[in-house]
Phi, psi and omega in degrees: 000111177255134180248093182289342182290342180265113178301149186311314185272351183282138176255140179232153175264130177239161177240127179251122182238131180228151178227095182239125183302152181301332179296343181248042183304324180298320177296316180298315180298314180297320179294316178302313180298318180299313181295319177296317180293339178273005181090011181295140178258122179293123177257316175192177182308127177068018180223125178230148173249134183226135175259124186218158168271174179300316180299315180294324179298315177301317179296316180299314182295319177298319179295317178297315179301319180294322182292316187268358178303129180086003182255143172277107182165178180215155177231132176244136175249116184257143183239072179294138178283169181303317180299320178295317179299321181294338181268354182291132177235133178260133179235133177099189185256138177288152179306318182301323180291340177271358180092008179285156176296147179297316176220123185298000000 
């Protein structure tokens, strides 16, 4: 998946959401580690935010595809625009504030 609409030097924030069954815990663990190593910020269980350039985005998507190949589950990469990010409101307490592990 190549995204020509993102100029080469511009960085964008994306949200990666995954739904991988518990039977495929190894895939989930590998995906979490991959997203963290890519600079992903843990938002909540199965949700990461990552800031990337177009080149990095292509690399990230190829890596995610390689990790989940053969797995029953799905990964969605969301591209909220700047205006959408400005409208996000957080309500409640974050898991980390409750003492939960950052990534299970």
